[in-house]
C-alpha positions as CSV (number, residue, x, y, z in Angstrom):
1,M,-58.2,48.9,-107.9
2,D,-57.1,48.2,-111.5
3,G,-58.5,51.6,-112.3
4,M,-60.8,54.0,-110.4
5,L,-64.4,52.9,-110.3
6,P,-67.7,54.5,-111.0
7,V,-70.6,52.4,-109.7
8,S,-73.9,52.2,-111.3
9,C,-76.1,49.8,-109.4
10,A,-76.3,48.8,-105.7
11,S,-78.4,46.3,-103.8
12,H,-81.0,47.1,-101.2
13,C,-78.8,45.7,-98.4
14,L,-75.9,48.0,-99.3
15,S,-78.2,51.0,-99.6
16,E,-79.3,50.4,-96.0
17,I,-75.7,50.4,-94.9
18,A,-75.0,53.6,-96.8
19,V,-77.9,55.4,-95.2
20,K,-76.2,54.8,-91.8
21,L,-72.8,56.1,-93.0
22,S,-71.9,59.7,-92.4
23,H,-70.0,61.7,-95.0
24,N,-66.8,61.7,-92.9
25,R,-66.9,58.0,-92.4
26,A,-67.5,57.4,-96.1
27,V,-64.4,59.4,-96.8
28,L,-62.4,57.3,-94.3
29,L,-63.9,54.1,-95.8
30,M,-62.9,55.3,-99.3
31,V,-59.3,56.0,-98.1
32,A,-59.3,52.4,-96.7
33,V,-60.5,51.1,-100.1
34,T,-57.7,52.9,-102.0
35,L,-55.2,51.5,-99.4
36,M,-56.4,48.0,-100.1
37,W,-56.3,48.5,-103.9
38,S,-52.7,49.7,-103.6
39,T,-51.3,46.5,-102.0
40,A,-51.0,44.6,-105.3
41,G,-47.5,45.9,-106.2
42,V,-45.8,45.3,-102.8
43,V,-47.4,41.9,-102.4
44,T,-46.2,40.7,-105.8
45,R,-42.6,41.7,-104.9
46,H,-42.6,39.1,-102.1
47,L,-43.7,36.1,-104.3
48,E,-41.2,33.3,-104.4
49,H,-41.9,31.2,-107.6
50,A,-45.1,32.4,-109.3
51,Q,-44.5,34.3,-112.5
52,K,-46.5,36.5,-114.8
53,F,-49.5,34.6,-116.1
54,E,-49.6,32.3,-113.1
55,V,-49.8,35.4,-110.8
56,T,-52.6,36.8,-112.9
57,F,-54.5,33.4,-113.0
58,W,-54.4,32.9,-109.2
59,R,-55.3,36.4,-108.3
60,S,-58.3,36.3,-110.7
61,A,-59.3,32.8,-109.6
62,F,-59.2,33.7,-105.9
63,T,-61.2,36.9,-106.6
64,V,-63.9,34.7,-108.2
65,L,-64.0,32.3,-105.3
66,C,-64.4,35.2,-102.8
67,L,-67.1,37.0,-104.8
68,L,-69.1,33.7,-105.2
69,V,-69.4,33.9,-101.4
70,I,-69.7,37.7,-101.0
71,L,-72.2,38.4,-103.7
72,P,-75.2,36.3,-102.4
73,L,-74.5,37.8,-98.9
74,V,-74.8,41.4,-100.1
75,Q,-77.1,41.2,-103.1
76,G,-79.2,38.2,-102.2
77,R,-79.4,34.6,-103.6
78,G,-81.0,35.8,-106.8
79,V,-77.9,37.7,-107.9
80,F,-76.7,34.9,-110.2
81,K,-80.1,34.5,-111.8
82,R,-80.3,38.3,-112.4
83,M,-76.9,38.1,-114.2
84,R,-78.5,36.1,-117.0
85,H,-80.7,39.1,-117.8
86,G,-77.9,41.7,-117.5
87,G,-77.7,42.2,-121.2
88,M,-74.7,42.7,-123.5
89,A,-73.5,45.7,-121.5
90,L,-72.9,43.6,-118.4
91,W,-70.9,41.0,-120.4
92,F,-68.9,43.6,-122.2
93,S,-68.1,45.3,-118.9
94,G,-67.0,41.9,-117.6
95,L,-64.7,41.5,-120.7
96,C,-63.2,44.9,-119.9
97,W,-62.6,43.9,-116.3
98,A,-60.9,40.8,-117.5
99,G,-58.6,43.0,-119.6
100,M,-57.9,45.3,-116.7
101,F,-57.1,42.4,-114.3
102,T,-54.9,40.6,-116.8
103,F,-52.9,43.6,-118.2
104,F,-52.5,45.1,-114.6
105,M,-50.8,42.0,-113.1
106,L,-48.7,41.3,-116.2
107,A,-47.5,44.9,-116.2
108,I,-46.7,44.8,-112.4
109,M,-44.5,41.7,-113.1
110,L,-42.7,43.4,-116.0
111,T,-42.1,47.0,-114.8
112,T,-42.1,49.1,-111.6
113,V,-45.2,49.6,-109.5
114,A,-44.8,53.4,-109.9
115,N,-44.9,53.1,-113.8
116,V,-48.0,51.0,-113.7
117,L,-49.9,53.1,-111.2
118,V,-49.1,56.4,-112.9
119,T,-50.1,55.0,-116.3
120,M,-53.3,53.5,-114.8
121,S,-54.3,56.9,-113.4
122,L,-55.0,58.1,-117.0
123,T,-58.3,56.2,-116.9
124,P,-60.6,59.2,-116.2
125,L,-59.1,61.2,-119.0
126,L,-59.1,58.4,-121.5
127,T,-62.7,57.8,-120.5
128,A,-63.6,61.4,-121.4
129,L,-61.9,61.0,-124.8
130,A,-63.7,57.7,-125.5
131,A,-67.1,59.2,-124.4
132,R,-66.5,62.1,-126.8
133,V,-65.6,59.9,-129.7
134,F,-68.2,57.1,-129.3
135,I,-71.2,58.6,-127.5
136,G,-70.8,62.3,-128.3
137,H,-70.1,63.7,-124.8
138,R,-68.8,67.2,-124.8
139,I,-65.3,67.6,-123.3
140,P,-64.9,70.9,-121.3
141,M,-61.8,73.0,-122.0
142,R,-60.4,72.2,-118.5
143,T,-60.5,68.5,-119.3
144,W,-58.7,69.1,-122.7
145,L,-56.0,71.0,-120.8
146,A,-55.8,68.1,-118.2
147,I,-55.4,65.6,-121.0
148,G,-52.7,67.6,-122.6
149,V,-50.7,68.1,-119.4
150,A,-51.2,64.4,-118.4
151,G,-50.1,63.3,-121.8
152,F,-47.0,65.4,-121.6
153,G,-46.3,63.9,-118.2
154,I,-46.6,60.3,-119.5
155,A,-44.5,61.2,-122.6
156,T,-41.8,62.7,-120.3
157,M,-41.7,59.6,-118.2
158,Y,-41.6,57.2,-121.1
159,A,-39.0,59.2,-123.1
160,S,-36.7,59.3,-120.1
161,Q,-36.9,55.5,-119.6
162,L,-36.4,54.9,-123.3
163,G,-33.3,57.1,-123.2
164,Q,-32.0,54.9,-120.3
165,G,-32.4,51.8,-122.4
166,I,-35.2,50.5,-120.1
167,S,-37.7,48.1,-121.8
168,L,-41.1,49.7,-122.3
169,S,-42.9,46.4,-122.7
170,G,-44.3,46.5,-119.2
171,T,-45.3,50.1,-119.4
172,L,-47.0,49.6,-122.8
173,I,-49.0,46.7,-121.3
174,A,-49.8,49.0,-118.4
175,L,-51.3,51.4,-120.9
176,C,-53.8,48.8,-121.8
177,V,-55.3,49.0,-118.3
178,P,-56.7,52.6,-118.7
179,I,-57.7,51.8,-122.3
180,S,-59.8,48.8,-121.0
181,G,-61.1,51.0,-118.2
182,A,-62.1,53.7,-120.6
183,A,-64.0,51.2,-122.8
184,N,-65.7,49.9,-119.7
185,W,-66.9,53.2,-118.4
186,T,-68.0,54.4,-121.8
187,V,-70.2,51.3,-122.3
188,T,-71.7,51.6,-118.8
189,Q,-72.4,55.3,-119.3
190,H,-74.1,54.6,-122.6
191,S,-76.1,51.8,-121.0
192,H,-77.1,54.1,-118.2
193,A,-78.3,56.7,-120.7
194,Q,-80.4,54.0,-122.3
195,G,-82.1,53.3,-118.9
196,H,-80.2,50.2,-118.0
197,D,-77.6,50.3,-115.3
198,V,-74.7,47.8,-115.2
199,D,-74.2,46.2,-111.8
200,L,-70.5,46.5,-110.8
201,M,-70.0,43.5,-108.6
202,P,-71.4,40.8,-111.1
203,A,-69.3,42.5,-113.8
204,V,-66.2,42.1,-111.7
205,L,-67.1,38.5,-111.1
206,I,-67.4,37.9,-114.9
207,G,-64.1,39.7,-115.4
208,G,-62.4,37.4,-112.9
209,V,-63.8,34.3,-114.6
210,L,-62.7,35.4,-118.0
211,S,-59.3,36.5,-116.8
212,S,-58.8,33.1,-115.1
213,L,-59.8,31.2,-118.3
214,I,-57.6,33.3,-120.5
215,T,-54.5,32.9,-118.3
216,W,-55.0,29.3,-117.2
217,P,-53.3,27.6,-120.2
218,L,-50.5,30.3,-120.3
219,A,-49.8,29.8,-116.6
220,W,-49.1,26.1,-116.9
221,P,-47.1,24.4,-115.4
222,F,-47.9,26.0,-112.0
223,Q,-44.9,26.8,-109.9
224,A,-46.4,28.8,-107.1
225,S,-45.4,27.8,-103.5
226,A,-47.8,27.6,-100.6
227,H,-46.4,31.0,-99.5
228,D,-47.2,32.5,-103.0
229,L,-50.8,31.0,-102.9
230,G,-51.4,32.6,-99.5
231,L,-50.3,36.0,-100.8
232,L,-52.3,35.7,-104.0
233,F,-55.4,34.6,-102.1
234,G,-54.9,37.8,-99.9
235,L,-54.9,39.9,-103.1
236,G,-58.1,38.2,-104.4
237,L,-59.9,38.8,-101.1
238,V,-58.4,42.1,-99.7
239,Q,-57.2,43.9,-102.8
240,L,-60.2,43.2,-105.1
241,A,-63.3,41.4,-103.6
242,I,-63.7,43.3,-100.4
243,P,-63.0,46.8,-101.9
244,C,-65.4,46.0,-104.6
245,V,-68.2,45.8,-102.1
246,L,-67.0,48.8,-100.0
247,V,-66.7,51.2,-102.9
248,V,-70.4,50.6,-103.8
249,V,-71.3,51.8,-100.3
250,C,-69.0,54.8,-100.6
251,T,-70.4,56.0,-103.9
252,Q,-73.9,56.1,-102.4
253,V,-72.7,58.8,-100.0
254,L,-69.8,60.6,-101.8
255,K,-70.1,62.7,-104.9
256,A,-68.4,61.5,-108.1
257,P,-65.6,64.1,-107.9
258,E,-64.9,63.1,-104.3
259,V,-64.6,59.4,-105.3
260,A,-62.3,60.3,-108.2
261,L,-60.0,62.5,-106.1
262,L,-59.8,59.9,-103.3
263,G,-59.2,57.2,-105.8
264,L,-56.0,58.9,-106.8
265,L,-54.6,58.0,-103.4
266,E,-54.1,54.5,-104.8
267,V,-51.2,55.8,-106.8
268,I,-49.6,57.5,-103.9
269,F,-50.2,54.6,-101.5
270,G,-49.0,52.0,-104.0
271,I,-45.8,53.8,-104.8
272,L,-45.1,54.3,-101.0
273,L,-45.8,50.7,-100.1
274,A,-43.5,49.4,-102.9
275,W,-40.9,51.8,-101.7
276,I,-41.1,51.0,-98.0
277,G,-42.1,47.4,-98.3
278,A,-40.0,46.2,-101.2
279,G,-37.3,48.8,-101.6
280,E,-38.6,49.9,-105.1
281,V,-37.5,53.5,-105.3
282,P,-39.2,55.5,-108.0
283,G,-36.9,57.4,-110.4
284,N,-36.9,61.1,-111.0
285,D,-38.7,60.6,-114.3
286,V,-41.6,59.0,-112.3
287,F,-41.7,61.9,-109.9
288,V,-41.8,64.5,-112.7
289,G,-44.2,62.7,-115.0
290,G,-46.3,61.4,-112.2
291,S,-46.6,64.8,-110.6
292,L,-47.8,66.3,-113.9
293,V,-50.4,63.5,-114.4
294,I,-51.7,63.6,-110.8
295,G,-51.7,67.4,-110.7
296,A,-53.7,67.5,-114.0
297,L,-56.3,65.0,-112.7
298,V,-56.7,66.8,-109.3
299,A,-57.0,70.2,-110.9
300,N,-59.6,68.9,-113.4
301,E,-61.7,67.3,-110.7
302,I,-61.6,70.3,-108.3
303,V,-62.6,72.7,-111.1
304,A,-65.5,70.4,-112.0
305,W,-66.5,70.1,-108.4
306,R,-66.7,73.8,-107.9
307,A,-68.6,74.2,-111.2
308,R,-71.3,71.9,-109.8
309,V,-71.6,73.6,-106.4
C-alpha cells in the first residue's frame, strides 16, 4: 500500500478472526496483501484517457465508497460515531493518508513504477528519523547504518537518472510519500504513548475523502472512459480497501518485524508486475540503488528481530 502499515487499533470482530488464524496462514495472507498493494503501477499503465489528478481522484473516491460499506461490516455501525471522538491524531493521520494517496498516484503517472516503489520503501527509516527528532526515540546504530546505506542507494539511483537527462519531478513527488508516511507513524506512535490509539481504517477513510476533495477541481474536466473507471474502481477496492482490512488481521498474529519484512514484497511484486504486465523494464540504476535500499531494510529488521528474541 502507499507505504508499509503499522496498525494500532482493531475491532472485536477482526480480533475474533485473528484468533482463528495460524501463523503460517497469517504470513500467506500478508503476502496476498502485498500482492494487492503492488497492483497500482501495472493497472495505471493500462488506462486509456484518465490522467494524473483524475486518476488520483477516482482511486481515492472509489476507496471511500468501498470503505463506507466495509467499515460498518467489520467494526460495527457505531464506527462513524466513534470517529467524531477520534481526536486530532486521527484527523492528522487522515491528512497524512491523503498526502500518501495523492503523491503516490501522481508519482506513478510521472515516473516508473520501480522508482516510486523503491523511494516509497524508505518509510520505515524516515519514520525512525522523525521519531528521533520529534518524540525523542533513540535510534540504534544498526538503523543509522541502514539509513546511510539506503540513502546512498537512493542517491545513486537519482544521480544516474539525472546524468541521463531524466526528469526527476516524478521521483521527487514520490519522495513525499515516505515523508507523509513518516509523519503519520510518528503521530500515531506519539498518540499511542499518550494512551490513545489511532484506528487505521477510519484514518484511511478520512485520507480518501481529503484526497478526493483536493484533486477534484484539478481533475476537471473528467476524461476517463468506462474502461478506466472499471480499472480505478478495482484499485479502490482491491488495492486499498480490502488490504486495509486484511492487514489489521495480520498484525494481530504477526510480529512487527515480520510485517515490515513481508511488506517489502510490495516493491518486488510491483516492479515484476509492471515489467511483465506493462513492459516497464527497470534500469540498472534501479537494480543497484533498489538492492542497496531493500538490503539495508531487510538487514535492519532481521537484526532487530534477533535482538528481541
